[in-house]
KEPA-54444 format. One line per 2 residues: number of its first residue (from 1); their letters; for each residue x, y, z of C-alpha. Coordinates in Angstrom, 3 decimals. Layout:
! KEPA-54444
NUM> a> X/Y/Z ~ ...
This chain:
! KEPA-54444
1> xx> 25.132/9.664/-11.876 ~ 25.013/8.668/-8.229
3> xx> 27.385/6.124/-6.813 ~ 24.627/3.555/-6.619
5> xx> 23.558/3.992/-10.248 ~ 24.045/0.879/-12.265
7> xx> 26.096/0.746/-15.478 ~ 23.052/0.010/-17.564
9> xx> 21.527/3.400/-16.731 ~ 18.956/1.978/-14.329
11> xx> 18.808/3.176/-10.725 ~ 18.140/0.420/-8.266
13> xx> 14.435/0.105/-7.546 ~ 14.988/1.182/-3.933
15> xx> 16.735/4.416/-4.973 ~ 13.350/6.126/-5.527
17> xx> 10.949/8.180/-3.622 ~ 7.185/8.487/-4.273
19> xx> 4.915/11.579/-4.712 ~ 1.255/11.603/-5.677
21> xx> -2.067/13.395/-5.680 ~ -4.516/10.502/-4.769
23> xx> -5.011/9.890/-8.465 ~ -1.549/8.870/-9.650
25> xx> 2.014/8.892/-8.570 ~ 5.546/9.599/-9.802
27> xx> 8.785/7.857/-8.900 ~ 11.673/10.236/-8.327
29> xx> 15.185/8.813/-8.310 ~ 17.931/9.853/-5.983
31> xx> 19.536/11.440/-9.025 ~ 16.642/13.783/-9.413
33> xx> 15.007/11.965/-12.371 ~ 11.324/11.156/-12.637
35> xx> 11.407/7.812/-14.420 ~ 7.911/6.555/-13.843
37> xx> 4.711/8.639/-14.127 ~ 1.222/7.943/-15.397
39> xx> -0.792/11.107/-15.750 ~ -4.194/11.317/-14.139
41> xx> -4.672/7.738/-12.964 ~ -2.542/4.910/-11.625
43> xx> -3.379/2.541/-14.500 ~ -3.156/5.162/-17.236
45> xx> -0.557/4.979/-20.068 ~ 2.851/6.058/-18.983
47> xx> 4.313/9.567/-19.620 ~ 7.724/8.620/-18.200
49> xx> 8.809/4.969/-18.056 ~ 12.545/5.051/-18.008
51> xx> 12.447/2.582/-15.130 ~ 11.267/-0.001/-17.609
53> xx> 13.504/1.127/-20.454 ~ 16.292/3.639/-19.832
55> xx> 16.690/4.457/-23.526 ~ 13.119/4.465/-24.858
57> xx> 10.849/4.920/-21.737 ~ 11.018/8.701/-21.305
59> xx> 12.001/10.738/-18.227 ~ 12.114/14.120/-16.546
61> xx> 15.765/14.762/-15.623 ~ 16.579/17.556/-13.172
63> xx> 19.836/17.706/-11.327 ~ 22.942/19.797/-10.452
65> xx> 25.104/20.211/-13.533 ~ 28.366/19.503/-11.580
67> xx> 29.529/16.475/-9.680 ~ 27.433/16.313/-6.567
69> xx> 26.508/13.918/-3.701 ~ 22.820/13.429/-3.288
71> xx> 20.547/12.658/-0.422 ~ 16.774/12.321/-0.331
73> xx> 14.103/12.673/2.356 ~ 10.505/13.572/2.907
75> xx> 9.496/16.955/4.291 ~ 8.520/15.826/7.797
77> xx> 5.114/14.195/8.063 ~ 4.244/14.675/4.438
79> xx> 4.580/13.120/0.940 ~ 6.595/16.066/-0.323
81> xx> 9.966/14.720/-1.450 ~ 13.264/16.653/-1.184
83> xx> 16.277/15.651/-3.201 ~ 19.493/17.462/-2.127
85> xx> 22.642/18.065/-4.116 ~ 25.936/18.684/-2.330
87> xx> 28.630/20.170/-4.655 ~ 31.885/21.971/-4.156
89> xx> 30.392/25.478/-4.634 ~ 26.970/25.071/-3.216
91> xx> 24.022/23.040/-1.959 ~ 20.707/22.887/-3.772
93> xx> 17.522/20.872/-3.510 ~ 14.518/19.869/-5.593
95> xx> 11.147/19.885/-3.864 ~ 8.860/17.499/-5.754
97> xx> 5.111/17.302/-5.032 ~ 1.753/16.967/-6.615
99> xx> -0.949/19.315/-5.253 ~ -4.031/17.675/-3.829
101> xx> -7.251/19.052/-5.295 ~ -10.923/18.268/-4.890
103> xx> -13.307/17.147/-7.613 ~ -13.365/20.543/-9.279
105> xx> -12.255/21.267/-12.796 ~ -8.721/21.803/-11.556
107> xx> -8.557/18.153/-10.524 ~ -8.191/17.488/-14.229
109> xx> -4.914/19.424/-14.391 ~ -2.936/16.746/-12.543
111> xx> -0.201/19.173/-11.795 ~ 3.315/18.025/-10.955
113> xx> 5.596/20.723/-9.483 ~ 9.380/20.706/-9.160
115> xx> 10.816/23.587/-7.140 ~ 14.537/23.989/-7.359
117> xx> 16.169/25.948/-4.545 ~ 19.765/26.939/-4.001
119> xx> 20.281/26.946/-0.248 ~ 24.002/27.677/-0.023
121> xx> 26.584/29.153/-2.419 ~ 25.644/28.859/-6.117
123> xx> 24.909/25.857/-8.282 ~ 24.268/25.220/-12.000
125> xx> 21.433/22.951/-12.873 ~ 20.223/21.111/-15.975
127> xx> 16.862/19.781/-16.945 ~ 15.534/17.626/-19.729
129> xx> 11.880/16.725/-20.212 ~ 11.464/13.803/-22.562
131> xx> 7.957/12.373/-22.416 ~ 7.281/9.114/-24.297
133> xx> 3.534/8.817/-24.152 ~ 1.412/5.666/-23.931
135> xx> 4.348/3.298/-23.009 ~ 6.448/5.014/-25.737
137> xx> 3.974/4.068/-28.475 ~ 2.326/7.412/-29.138
139> xx> 4.278/10.111/-31.009 ~ 3.802/13.764/-29.992
141> xx> 4.577/17.192/-31.365 ~ 6.220/20.081/-29.503
143> xx> 5.475/23.746/-29.368 ~ 7.846/26.023/-27.413
145> xx> 6.965/29.661/-26.598 ~ 9.421/31.249/-24.225
147> xx> 9.211/29.331/-20.904 ~ 6.282/27.284/-22.065
149> xx> 6.284/23.985/-23.872 ~ 3.285/21.996/-25.108
151> xx> 3.615/18.316/-25.825 ~ 0.644/17.286/-27.918
153> xx> -0.534/13.844/-29.073 ~ -3.762/12.324/-30.152
155> xx> -4.518/10.975/-26.669 ~ -2.884/13.336/-24.288
157> xx> -1.502/16.906/-24.122 ~ 0.927/18.162/-21.467
159> xx> 1.957/21.735/-20.750 ~ 5.373/22.499/-19.182
161> xx> 5.787/25.870/-17.658 ~ 9.059/27.009/-16.237
163> xx> 10.458/30.146/-14.555 ~ 13.709/29.700/-16.613
165> xx> 14.015/29.472/-20.422 ~ 13.649/26.089/-22.074
167> xx> 14.937/25.063/-25.445 ~ 13.608/22.508/-27.917
169> xx> 15.524/19.414/-28.909 ~ 13.481/17.383/-31.330
171> xx> 10.270/16.582/-29.384 ~ 12.030/17.114/-25.990
173> xx> 12.991/20.274/-24.145 ~ 15.979/21.124/-22.025
175> xx> 17.204/23.912/-19.849 ~ 20.481/25.005/-18.260
177> xx> 20.415/27.618/-15.495 ~ 22.363/28.710/-12.470
179> xx> 20.964/29.644/-9.114 ~ 22.571/31.650/-6.309
181> xx> 21.825/31.310/-2.626 ~ 18.138/31.990/-1.884
183> xx> 17.061/31.801/-5.625 ~ 14.322/29.483/-6.856
185> xx> 13.269/27.981/-10.179 ~ 9.986/26.209/-10.852
187> xx> 8.910/23.597/-13.397 ~ 5.296/22.565/-13.526
189> xx> 3.815/19.853/-15.750 ~ 0.050/19.939/-16.359
191> xx> -2.396/17.838/-18.275 ~ -4.293/20.195/-20.581
193> xx> -7.127/19.893/-22.965 ~ -10.927/20.382/-22.791
195> xx> -11.735/22.855/-20.024 ~ -8.172/22.762/-18.647
197> xx> -6.073/25.435/-20.364 ~ -2.298/25.912/-20.088
199> xx> -1.444/28.075/-17.073 ~ 1.808/29.536/-15.764
201> xx> 3.119/28.619/-12.328 ~ 4.905/31.679/-10.897
203> xx> 7.225/31.338/-7.999 ~ 4.722/32.756/-5.505
205> xx> 2.012/30.266/-6.678 ~ 4.409/27.339/-6.403
207> xx> 5.202/28.412/-2.867 ~ 1.521/28.516/-1.955
209> xx> 0.994/25.119/-3.575 ~ 3.926/23.716/-1.561
211> xx> 2.446/25.098/1.705 ~ -0.967/23.794/0.857
213> xx> 0.335/20.308/0.011 ~ 2.364/20.167/3.233
215> xx> -0.716/21.253/5.213 ~ -2.905/18.594/3.553
217> xx> -0.617/15.748/4.467 ~ 0.051/16.924/8.003
219> xx> -3.596/17.383/8.635 ~ -4.350/13.904/7.370
221> xx> -1.569/12.318/9.401 ~ -2.703/14.067/12.595
223> xx> -5.584/11.581/12.857 ~ -3.215/8.760/13.622
225> xx> -3.516/7.258/17.097 ~ -0.195/5.443/16.965
227> xx> 2.275/6.647/19.519 ~ 4.524/3.610/19.764
229> xx> 8.242/2.917/19.349 ~ 8.288/2.883/15.634
231> xx> 6.231/5.939/14.956 ~ 8.363/7.234/12.028
233> xx> 8.211/3.898/10.124 ~ 4.573/3.360/10.896
235> xx> 3.597/6.844/9.794 ~ 5.616/6.554/6.596
237> xx> 3.759/3.325/5.839 ~ 0.456/5.056/6.485
239> xx> 1.315/7.952/4.257 ~ 2.357/5.441/1.578
241> xx> -0.940/3.542/1.826 ~ -2.784/6.857/1.505
243> xx> -0.782/7.566/-1.666 ~ -2.044/4.359/-3.152
245> xx> -5.707/5.421/-2.810 ~ -7.636/6.690/-5.859
247> xx> -9.792/9.454/-4.546 ~ -12.521/9.525/-7.251
249> xx> -13.703/5.977/-6.422 ~ -12.148/4.987/-3.053
251> xx> -10.051/2.228/-4.769 ~ -6.766/1.211/-3.201
253> xx> -4.143/-0.155/-5.573 ~ -1.714/-2.961/-4.712
255> xx> 1.231/-0.998/-6.081 ~ 1.596/1.976/-8.427
257> xx> 3.984/0.257/-10.953 ~ 3.931/-2.523/-13.478
259> xx> 6.548/-5.122/-14.401 ~ 9.228/-4.450/-11.846
261> xx> 10.750/-7.919/-11.601 ~ 10.600/-10.449/-8.817
263> xx> 13.967/-11.653/-10.038 ~ 16.348/-9.733/-12.308
265> xx> 16.154/-11.117/-15.918 ~ 13.155/-13.233/-14.978
267> xx> 9.576/-13.278/-16.436 ~ 7.711/-12.844/-13.089
269> xx> 6.793/-9.223/-13.956 ~ 3.198/-8.234/-13.265
271> xx> 0.986/-5.167/-13.425 ~ -0.224/-4.290/-9.804
273> xx> -2.005/-0.981/-10.574 ~ -5.404/-2.393/-9.770
275> xx> -7.656/-3.114/-6.800 ~ -7.054/-6.507/-5.315
277> xx> -9.878/-7.152/-2.914 ~ -7.490/-8.935/-0.589
279> xx> -4.870/-6.208/-0.512 ~ -7.415/-3.366/-0.275
281> xx> -9.233/-5.147/2.555 ~ -5.996/-5.598/4.475
283> xx> -5.263/-1.891/3.950 ~ -8.548/-1.021/5.445
285> xx> -7.635/-3.049/8.516 ~ -4.223/-1.326/8.864
287> xx> -5.674/2.172/8.490 ~ -8.523/1.526/10.794
289> xx> -6.062/0.260/13.367 ~ -4.366/3.614/13.286
291> xx> -7.541/5.582/13.418 ~ -8.201/6.472/9.749
293> xx> -11.828/5.748/9.062 ~ -12.411/7.832/5.920
295> xx> -10.396/5.475/3.722 ~ -12.384/2.487/4.994
297> xx> -15.584/4.317/4.263 ~ -14.377/5.223/0.784
299> xx> -13.472/1.621/0.039 ~ -16.891/0.466/1.258
301> xx> -18.233/3.021/-1.225 ~ -16.167/1.467/-3.969
303> xx> -17.690/-1.950/-3.134 ~ -21.219/-0.512/-3.065
305> xx> -20.970/1.230/-6.330 ~ -18.840/-1.154/-8.430
307> xx> -19.141/-4.633/-6.895 ~ -22.417/-6.441/-7.059
309> xx> -22.079/-8.863/-4.159 ~ -25.568/-10.254/-4.805
311> xx> -24.713/-11.237/-8.378 ~ -23.341/-14.762/-8.327
313> xx> -22.234/-17.304/-10.960 ~ -20.101/-20.404/-10.647
315> xx> -17.017/-18.302/-9.901 ~ -18.692/-16.536/-7.081
317> xx> -19.919/-12.990/-6.389 ~ -16.387/-11.514/-6.300
319> xx> -13.444/-11.170/-8.711 ~ -10.128/-11.116/-7.127
321> xx> -9.360/-7.656/-8.570 ~ -10.994/-4.718/-10.334
323> xx> -9.827/-1.634/-12.195 ~ -9.677/1.572/-10.159
325> xx> -12.825/2.676/-11.910 ~ -14.563/-0.589/-11.030
327> xx> -14.187/-2.223/-14.421 ~ -14.048/-6.004/-14.431
329> xx> -11.904/-6.658/-17.528 ~ -8.145/-6.094/-17.219
331> xx> -6.793/-7.749/-20.434 ~ -3.153/-8.634/-20.127
333> xx> -0.784/-7.688/-22.978 ~ 2.886/-7.367/-23.415
335> xx> 4.805/-4.215/-24.496 ~ 7.619/-5.768/-26.532
337> xx> 9.524/-2.602/-27.487 ~ 10.262/-1.804/-23.796
339> xx> 13.299/-3.852/-22.566 ~ 12.078/-4.108/-18.976
341> xx> 13.956/-3.157/-15.780 ~ 17.576/-4.337/-16.277
343> xx> 16.356/-6.381/-19.241 ~ 13.664/-8.187/-17.244
345> xx> 11.125/-8.768/-19.978 ~ 8.290/-8.929/-20.685
347> xx> 6.713/-5.647/-19.702 ~ 3.072/-6.329/-19.069
349> xx> -0.008/-4.135/-18.877 ~ -3.193/-5.573/-17.540
351> xx> -3.401/-8.747/-15.507 ~ -4.720/-12.116/-16.595
353> xx> -5.066/-13.221/-12.961 ~ -8.279/-11.230/-12.873
355> xx> -10.227/-14.359/-13.780 ~ -8.457/-16.650/-11.305
357> xx> -10.673/-18.363/-8.688 ~ -9.354/-17.496/-5.193
359> xx> -11.461/-18.231/-2.195 ~ -9.451/-16.421/0.433
361> xx> -10.674/-12.993/-0.818 ~ -14.008/-13.619/0.950
363> xx> -12.366/-13.820/4.330 ~ -10.393/-10.610/3.694
365> xx> -13.494/-8.838/2.575 ~ -15.847/-9.904/5.414
367> xx> -13.142/-9.246/7.954 ~ -12.739/-5.686/6.646
369> xx> -16.498/-5.147/6.812 ~ -16.581/-6.544/10.350
371> xx> -13.757/-4.217/11.424 ~ -15.377/-1.229/9.751
373> xx> -18.586/-1.945/11.601 ~ -16.535/-2.235/14.802
375> xx> -14.244/0.784/14.455 ~ -15.856/2.904/11.800
377> xx> -19.606/3.053/11.360 ~ -22.441/0.422/11.563
379> xx> -23.049/-1.209/8.180 ~ -26.431/-0.603/6.503
381> xx> -29.156/-3.172/6.221 ~ -28.608/-3.373/2.507
383> xx> -24.823/-4.114/3.071 ~ -25.851/-6.777/5.541
385> xx> -28.101/-8.474/3.061 ~ -25.109/-8.615/0.678
387> xx> -22.929/-10.086/3.404 ~ -25.500/-12.792/4.050
389> xx> -25.552/-13.731/0.340 ~ -21.796/-13.871/0.246
391> xx> -21.484/-15.965/3.394 ~ -24.175/-18.373/2.145
393> xx> -22.222/-18.744/-1.022 ~ -19.007/-19.408/0.945
395> xx> -20.737/-22.075/2.988 ~ -21.679/-23.894/-0.210
397> xx> -18.311/-23.442/-2.049 ~ -15.486/-23.396/0.446
399> xx> -14.354/-26.904/-0.373 ~ -13.483/-26.229/-3.990
401> xx> -9.871/-26.108/-5.256 ~ -8.576/-22.745/-6.316
403> xx> -5.465/-20.906/-7.459 ~ -4.606/-19.748/-3.991
405> xx> -3.372/-16.490/-2.399 ~ -0.075/-16.458/-4.358
407> xx> -1.937/-16.617/-7.697 ~ 0.057/-19.583/-8.920
409> xx> -0.366/-20.646/-12.498 ~ 0.181/-24.328/-11.896
411> xx> -3.397/-25.495/-11.531 ~ -6.016/-25.415/-8.764
413> xx> -5.409/-27.124/-5.463 ~ -6.997/-27.415/-2.058
415> xx> -4.944/-24.657/-0.378 ~ -5.069/-24.394/3.338
417> xx> -4.943/-20.636/3.325 ~ -8.061/-20.499/1.133
419> xx> -9.896/-22.710/3.626 ~ -8.642/-20.622/6.560
421> xx> -9.985/-17.417/5.040 ~ -13.329/-19.059/4.237
423> xx> -13.472/-19.876/7.965 ~ -12.713/-16.197/8.685
425> xx> -15.536/-15.049/6.441 ~ -18.057/-17.182/8.175
427> xx> -16.760/-16.566/11.696 ~ -16.680/-12.765/11.296
429> xx> -20.150/-12.720/9.829 ~ -21.429/-14.743/12.862
431> xx> -19.759/-12.210/15.251 ~ -21.308/-9.339/13.408
433> xx> -24.774/-10.998/13.351 ~ -24.600/-11.742/17.089
435> xx> -23.249/-8.328/18.066 ~ -25.871/-6.400/16.072
437> xx> -28.712/-8.902/16.357 ~ -28.856/-9.189/12.608
439> xx> -30.788/-11.931/10.779 ~ -28.784/-14.907/9.616
441> xx> -28.921/-18.657/9.191 ~ -26.563/-19.133/12.153
443> xx> -26.991/-22.978/12.433 ~ -25.912/-23.398/8.805
445> xx> -23.117/-20.990/9.169 ~ -21.882/-22.683/12.379
447> xx> -21.924/-26.101/10.821 ~ -19.858/-24.924/7.759
449> xx> -17.452/-23.013/9.960 ~ -16.848/-26.106/12.207
451> xx> -16.547/-28.348/9.270 ~ -13.828/-26.137/7.763
453> xx> -12.003/-26.080/11.182 ~ -12.029/-29.915/11.497
455> xx> -10.855/-30.423/7.927 ~ -7.978/-27.991/8.276
457> xx> -6.915/-29.667/11.554 ~ -7.145/-33.161/9.910
459> xx> -6.000/-32.687/6.252 ~ -3.996/-29.436/6.564
461> xx> -1.620/-30.946/9.195 ~ 1.383/-33.002/8.177
463> xx> 2.650/-35.546/10.643 ~ 5.847/-35.791/8.589
465> xx> 6.551/-32.047/8.757 ~ 4.961/-31.486/12.237
467> xx> 3.412/-28.485/10.637 ~ 0.450/-27.096/8.907
469> xx> 1.144/-27.119/5.192 ~ 0.340/-25.400/1.856
471> xx> -2.477/-27.619/0.741 ~ -4.353/-30.644/1.948
473> xx> -2.809/-34.061/2.173 ~ 0.735/-32.847/1.299
475> xx> 3.965/-31.885/3.048 ~ 4.856/-28.562/1.344
477> xx> 5.431/-25.594/3.685 ~ 3.844/-22.216/2.959
479> xx> 4.297/-18.953/4.768 ~ 0.654/-18.051/4.232
481> xx> -0.157/-20.307/7.215 ~ 1.381/-17.595/9.358
483> xx> -2.103/-16.023/9.221 ~ -3.579/-18.854/11.264
485> xx> -2.992/-17.261/14.697 ~ -3.274/-13.739/13.270
487> xx> -6.782/-14.563/12.056 ~ -7.599/-16.147/15.479
489> xx> -8.123/-19.540/13.985 ~ -5.598/-21.252/16.269
491> xx> -4.141/-20.215/19.601 ~ -0.659/-18.643/19.029
493> xx> 0.675/-20.952/21.744 ~ -1.075/-24.133/20.538
495> xx> 1.559/-26.911/20.346 ~ 0.712/-27.649/16.789
497> xx> 1.131/-24.049/15.891 ~ 4.388/-23.616/17.764
499> xx> 5.698/-26.728/15.870 ~ 4.625/-25.048/12.594
501> xx> 6.347/-21.856/13.556 ~ 9.584/-23.734/14.180
503> xx> 9.317/-25.591/10.819 ~ 8.733/-22.342/8.974
505> xx> 11.652/-20.805/10.732 ~ 13.880/-23.641/9.853
507> xx> 12.986/-24.012/6.147 ~ 11.550/-20.687/4.851
509> xx> 13.212/-18.056/7.039 ~ 16.594/-16.526/6.188
511> xx> 17.859/-13.804/8.571 ~ 14.269/-12.674/9.389
513> xx> 13.373/-12.739/5.679 ~ 10.606/-15.243/4.752
515> xx> 10.120/-17.059/1.442 ~ 6.518/-17.670/0.450
517> xx> 7.161/-21.304/-0.476 ~ 9.681/-23.551/-2.187
519> xx> 8.840/-23.515/-5.852 ~ 10.924/-26.601/-6.376
521> xx> 8.833/-28.552/-3.855 ~ 5.605/-26.940/-5.043
523> xx> 5.790/-25.979/-8.759 ~ 3.846/-22.857/-9.439
525> xx> 3.714/-23.004/-13.214 ~ 6.188/-20.101/-13.608
527> xx> 9.813/-20.069/-14.646 ~ 12.600/-18.605/-12.519
529> xx> 12.964/-17.803/-8.907 ~ 11.936/-14.989/-6.550
531> xx> 13.180/-13.195/-3.452 ~ 11.751/-13.323/0.040
533> xx> 8.282/-11.890/0.391 ~ 8.211/-8.917/2.720
535> xx> 4.580/-9.218/3.826 ~ 5.433/-12.782/5.035
537> xx> 8.439/-11.442/6.965 ~ 6.169/-9.045/8.899
539> xx> 3.633/-11.835/9.389 ~ 6.468/-13.840/10.908
541> xx> 7.224/-11.016/13.344 ~ 3.626/-10.856/14.372
543> xx> 3.356/-14.698/14.806 ~ 6.474/-14.609/17.009
545> xx> 4.939/-11.782/19.030 ~ 1.688/-13.567/19.577
547> xx> 3.586/-16.704/20.642 ~ 5.314/-14.702/23.391
549> xx> 8.698/-14.907/21.734 ~ 9.287/-11.156/22.059
551> xx> 13.068/-11.027/21.829 ~ 13.021/-13.013/18.542
553> xx> 10.116/-10.895/17.281 ~ 11.792/-7.567/18.026
555> xx> 15.121/-8.660/16.546 ~ 13.374/-9.887/13.349
557> xx> 11.404/-6.645/13.157 ~ 14.437/-4.435/13.572
559> xx> 16.254/-6.489/10.911 ~ 13.314/-6.020/8.584
561> xx> 13.530/-2.281/9.049 ~ 17.127/-2.348/7.735
563> xx> 15.809/-3.589/4.376 ~ 13.705/-0.540/3.884
565> xx> 15.067/2.032/1.468 ~ 16.373/5.439/2.609
567> xx> 12.852/6.800/2.883 ~ 11.295/3.850/4.668
569> xx> 9.678/2.348/1.502 ~ 9.483/-1.354/0.525
571> xx> 8.999/-3.161/-2.675 ~ 7.237/-6.505/-2.804
573> xx> 10.377/-8.695/-2.244 ~ 13.949/-8.693/-0.972
575> xx> 16.629/-10.319/-3.111 ~ 19.610/-12.370/-2.079
577> xx> 21.924/-9.470/-1.465 ~ 19.262/-7.284/0.227
579> xx> 18.139/-5.494/-2.937 ~ 14.475/-4.610/-3.290
581> xx> 12.604/-6.441/-6.048 ~ 9.132/-6.322/-7.534
583> xx> 6.654/-3.513/-7.802 ~ 7.355/-0.496/-5.616
585> xx> 6.177/0.507/-3.166 ~ 3.975/-2.441/-2.228
587> xx> 0.791/-1.897/-0.115 ~ 0.948/-5.467/1.194
589> xx> 4.368/-4.812/2.792 ~ 3.465/-1.478/4.405
591> xx> 0.161/-2.660/5.823 ~ 1.887/-5.702/7.364
593> xx> 4.561/-3.456/8.859 ~ 1.823/-1.365/10.526
595> xx> 0.141/-4.517/12.014 ~ 3.444/-6.033/13.191
597> xx> 4.617/-2.729/14.766 ~ 1.191/-2.206/16.485
599> xx> 1.039/-5.674/18.001 ~ 4.739/-5.890/18.923
601> xx> 4.684/-2.450/20.541 ~ 1.597/-3.443/22.590
603> xx> 3.150/-6.802/23.722 ~ 6.404/-5.103/24.790
605> x> 4.406/-2.722/27.015
């Protein structure tokens, strides 16, 4: 048990690192335990889910079997995670990684490798592998043959191979072994079945897989163009965003976990293992900004294959989110037998917000297409025809109330942010048409764009607050309006905007941390409270930067960096005492960090 481990058996959310293979991920605690893993795909049923129920969720424990201090870091410029154990008689480490494979048959193995190395002295270790399949609802049987163990169920079979003996304990296995300086032990967990047969993982093979995985990540990161002041944090954010991509389809998930709470004991626990159009489009912007074009191209491929932008009904041509395989239905259900992180129930799978009406997604999408055309490759004529249809629809529907960017469940309203991003959709499409000489009904688009602008300026401004507000004809502040200068809707030094920035700083900012809005002033239909929203905190940094308030911006940015975990990772929110809350790690936060760092670094010169 590490000093930061909580009495309930739950590690703090922030006390985890992330590994993955561009299909799924695993969370590895600073105590060496894997307590979140869905085999094969981000949104698949869990194999280990102790982070959602320490007793029933299942885990893969691996640690020194004596009192030891632990430290965790990433092998430089990679997503290979090292957890070190410092004990009286020796120092050891676990090297956790998931090999990156192509679309061959071996991709179906979904291998997870844990190399244990004694680097000084000698050290005893213990391991316990306790899968609880399908959110601990699917029983399995166990076969153990020497150093091999097969966990079999009706829906999934897993093979554990180890270079040290393992022993059965019910349907779990355990191992106790001692390593001397220079000695290595290996555990490999594979999905098996069909054409994928159980296979050993000898020490030499594990070493080759380690080297190949390191090489993959370093080669990928070498394409980055960022050379600024915060290179380590920016590159860690880029590596994290890459881990959240699903290679078979080009999907980008909002986060790789479900139901990690926005407030401890509260009910604001959601499943984020899906493709939010907004989040994915913003990821494309962040990665393009750094020079990574393949991910943008892959996401455009996801849209082409799975999203019919020319199909349109009353809710529009887009859903707000899709499954990583492009499916449109994500039924939300509760898993009542899992207690939730620190008792924060319910645990949810699926997301009912899939059918919400949110207009801002059109601005995020068209902006990403515009940027891909600018920094990646020119869009095709067929893609342009789809853009035209989308923008024509936005021109006809931008003035409808919706649920808004924060997916509130308190009824539809005329949110300013939704109007703003409709303006972005039309404005970016006009830029694209003019730059490429593409056919479009420019007069109609211009009229709609200008009408949105005037309406925001008239009805989105509060004389009482001296600020732009959450929705029309009201006085509630909302951090989403920080996007106004970032989206180039208003000058970052416009007096109205500077007054808004001051109002946000006074009422929604706490030590650089930014709340989305005040749920007391603007009820969102949900019980409980939440922490500060980290993407808003980085938006605030960027807004200060663009306003020329560089000292404030830099201090706020440096403060935000102190809220990262030991590996540079962020959850969705920051709690009252600085703890990380919500699903982890969160794409939204990391893409906003990249944008804020890029723009602040450029402004500082």
